N, C-alpha and C positions, 0 to 999 in steps of 0.2 A: 833743773836739768838734767841730772842726773838719773831721777826716777823717771822722766819722758824718754830717753835713750833706753832704759830696760825694758819700758813698756813697748816702744816701738821693736825692741830686738825680739820680745816675746810675739808680736804679731807677726813678725818675719818667719820665726820658728813654727808656730803653728800653721801658716799659710804654705810653708815648705811640708810640711807633713800630710796636708791634704790637696796637693797637688801633684800630677803627673806630666812626663814626658811625652809627648806624643809619638817622637819618634820610636819609642818600643812600642806602640801600637800599631805602627805600620806594615804593612804585608798581608800574607794569604794565611787564615786561619780557620779553624773547624772546629765544631763543638764536640769536646769528648762526650763519647758515649757512654751511658749506664748501662748496665748490665741489667735485663729484664727478663724475669723468668718466664719462658715459652709457653702457651699454650698451645696444644696439638690441637684442639678442635677448632681454634680461630683460624681463618685464611689467611694468607698475608695481605697487608693494606698496602696500596700503592702509595710511594711516596716515602712511607714511616723509615725504609731501610737506605735511605738516599742521605748521603753524606751533607751535612749542614755547613756551605763553604763561606765566608766570608771574607771580604778582602778592604782594608782599609789602605786609602790612598794619601800621598801628601798633600795635594789640592783639597782634603775634606771632604772628596768623595767616598761615600760607603757602599759597597756592592756585597747584595745578598744574592748568590747564584742560583739558589734555588727561587726565586722570583716572589713579588709580592702582589696580593691579590684583593679584590674585595668581592664576595659572592652575593650575588643577587638571586631573587627567587627564578628567573629564567635567563639571566646572563652573568658572565664572570667579567669584571673590569680588571683588567692588568697593567700593572703601574712600573710594571720594568724590573729591573736589577737593580738600579741605581738610585741613591737619594744622598743626603749630606750627614755628616756627624761634626760632633765638637767635643771638645772637654771643657767642662766647668767648674772648678773647684777639684773634688773628688768623685766628680761624674760623669759619665759617657752620655751625652745626649744625640739621639739618632732620629732626623726628621721622619715622620710617620705622613706617607702620601695618603693614606684613607682621612685620617683624621685632620691634617695638615697642622699637626702640631710634635714639637719635639717630644720623644719618648726618653724617659730619665732612668737610669742603671747607676746605681753606685759602684765605684772601682774599688774592691777588694784587695785585690793583687793585680799590677801589671809590672811584667819584666818581658824579656824577649823570648823565653820560652814557656809562659803560662799567664792566662789573662782569667782574672775570677771578677764576676761581676754580680752584682745582687739586686733583685726587683725589688718594689715598694711592699710585694708579699714576702720578703725575706728568702726567695726563692735564689739559689746559687746557680750560675751557669759559669762553666769552664771552658775556656778555648784555648787548643794549642796549637803550634804551628802545622801548615799544611802546605805541599807544595802540589800543584796538578800536573801531570804528566801530558807533555807536549809531542805531538807527530809531525809536524809541519815540515821535517825534512824526509820524511817518510811517505807522508800522502801524496797522491794525486793533484794536478791544479784542477779546483773545482771552479767554473764559471757561471754555473745557473743551478738553483736547489728548488723542488718542488715539493709542497707537503700538504696534505689532506689530515683533516680528521673527521671521523665518523661519530654517529650518536650511539649514547648507550642507552641503559634503563633509565631514564631521568632526562637532565637537561641539558647534558655535554654539549660544547657548541661542536656544529658540523659545519666546516670550512673547507678551502683550499687557497693555497698561495703560491705564487711564482714569484721568484725575485733573482736578478742576475747582477755580476758583479760590475755593471754600469749603472744600478739603480732604478732600473725596469723592474714594476710592479704590479702584478694582475693579482685580485681578490675575488674570490665566489662566497659570499656568505649564504650558506643554506637556511640552518634553523641555529636558535639560541645565541645568536651573536649580538654585539653592540648595533650592527649593521648589517642588512641580508642584502642580496644582489650581487650584481658584478660592477667591479670597482676597478680602476687604473691609477697609478700614481706615478712620481718619479722623486724617488730617495735621496737624501743630501749624500755625500760622499761620506761622510763622519758616520751616518747609520750605518751605508754599505758595507763601510770597512769594519766597523763592530759584526755585523752577521758573518762577514765570513772569515774574519779573525777567529772567531769561533769554533771553528772548524780545524783548526790546530790541536785542538783538545780528543779529538775523536780519532780513535784507532781502525782509520777506515777498512783497513784488509781483515780486521778479525770480526767485522760484522756480518751477522747470519743475514740470510733473506728474508727469514720468519723468528719472531719471539711470540711465544703466546702464554696464556693463563688458563687453567681448568674453569676459570670463574668467567661464564658466559655475558654477562649484564655489563662487562666491561666495554669503554671506548676502543679505538683501535687509533692508530695514525700509521701513515706510508710516506716515506721520504723518498725523493728520486734525486739522484745526483748526476751532474753533467759536466763532462769534460770536451772540450773542441767542439761544442756542438752533438754530441753524443751521450745518451744514456749510458752511464758506466755502472751504476748499481742503484737498486730499489730493495728497502727494507720494510717490513710489515711489521708493525710492532702491535700487539693486542693484550691489553691491561697492564701496559707500564712496564714490560720486563726486560726492554733494551737496557743500555747501559745507559749512566745519569747524564752523559754529556750529549749523547747523541737525541735524548729526551729534551735536554735545555735547549738544544738547538731547536728542535720541532717548535717547542712553546714561544721562543721567541721569534720566530718565523709568521706563526699562526695567529699570533694575536700584537703582531706590527702594524696591523690595519689600524689599531685603537691610537697608535703615535703619530699618525701621518695624516696630512691631507688628502682627500680622495675625489676623484672624478666620476660619476657616475657613467653605467655601461648601459644601453639598450640594445640588447642580442638574445636570441634564441639560444637555451643552454643545451649545445650540443655536447653533448657529454657521455660518449659511448665506451662503454665497459667490455664489448664483446663483437669479435667480427669472425664470419665464416665463410669458407669457400671450398664447396667439395670435401677434400680431405684436410684442408687447412684451416688452422684457426689460428685467432689474436685474442689471448684474453689479456686485458689490461688491469695493473693494479690503479686504486682511483686516483695516485698523484701523476700516475703516468698518462690517465685518462685527461686529467687537466692540464697537462703538458702539451696532448695532441690539440685540446680545445684553444688553447693561447696560440699555437702555431695556425691555426685554421685562421683564428681571427684576423693574422698577417697574409693570410692568404691571398693571391692573384683571382678575381672574379674572371672567369672565361664566358663567352658566348654559347659554346658548344664543343662537344665531346665525342666522337663516333668510336672509342676504342672501347676495350673490355674491361668493367669494372667488376672482378669478379667476388670481392668481399661483400657480403653485407652486414648492416647493423641496425640497431634501432637505438633512438633516445628520447626521453621523458619530458614532456612540457610540463610547467608548473599544475599539478592537481591540487583541485579547491579543499579545502578542510572539508572532512568528512564524507567526502566523495566514496561511494559503494567501490571495492576494489575490482569488481564486475566491469565495470565502465573505464577502468586504467586505458584499456587500447584505444579509447576514443584520444587519448593525449598521447600517443606512441608517434613518431616520425623515424622514417628510412632514411639511410646513408648508403651509397652505394660507393667502393673505392678499388682502385689499384695501390692504396698505399702512399700515391701520388695526387691523383686527381680525387677529388671526393664532389660526388655529386648529394648534394642535402636537401630532402624534405622541410620544408620551414613550416613555420605554426599555420599558415594559410592553405598548407597543400602544394604552394608552388613549389618549386626547385630551383637552387642555386648551386653552380657546379664552380670548383675553385680549384687552384693549381698550388699545391706547396712549393713546388720547384725543386723538390726532391722526394724519395720515397720514404716515408716516416716510417714503415714497416721494417723493410730491408735496414735502413742505416742502424737502428735500434735493434738488431736482432731480434724482433717480436714475433716472428712466425714460426707457427708449431705445427708438426703432423697432428691431427686429433687421435692417433692412436699412439701419441708419445706425450707426456705432459712436460717435457724440457723442450724450451725454445730451440730451434734449430739455428747453427750458427755458420 
């Protein structure tokens, strides 16, 4: 009996040596960076400078703020930031949504100040505590966000998305998306809250209107923020040069279409970037163009309008693959407007006139004089 008791005691001692308390794992962490020798002749690579931010929650939710992807030849599957984790013996198991299996790493050290993990290849990773800064009491109240992503020299997805704080969603997939075309949806309050909660991590008033890199073949993104029905800021980012949390928001909005049910829309792609009228012009960023398109979808059709429509613009219908660029004019359609009333030429060359109910140009301070690069206010 004494031998049995000693044997059980030994088992308990061994198991306690190889078990870890989950409470020490909980919270926000970042991977400790290793200093690497910089090569002056190598251009900076997007994402490599980003902090690797990880959150372990008490409900066994694991959040990787840099996102989880599966890259295919012509498209990208985005699995979001959330998955599950568990501790089993001396190992940390994290569910991999790509393989649908748990990836295991040995816990070498676990305390409130440090986590050291070891892979099967004996590579060590050190996590240290991290605290994301928040600006929720400083930022304006955002009620709608529009994101557009453009092509790179390769197969970067080109798409546009509108989402508001009530869960109304509109998506246009242009090229290299899992779904291309126009789609709408109504997003759950849970997902909507997740998206709009991300904005508290963005230092809104420090955002510049333009971020760029000298590497010309990188993709670009534009994001437009709206408050109380007005555009209050648009940011253009070429080459992933803006702040991490802004790019995180852009990423989670632009791939949101992969996570939700979609309803297909049949509509002409009235995406106009430039309007001109005598000495005045309106130049729209991609996200602003898509916002105007989303408003035109809701506009009231009117039978006739006899007033002056001084601004003219053009949009392009889908062009067949391998079409000679000299024939692109065959796919151009015109649009005339004063900012409130829009007379739109359709694919069959007939016209439809719609009334937005307000002046889009004036409300959002989009008009500039042609001899001035700044929009008049």
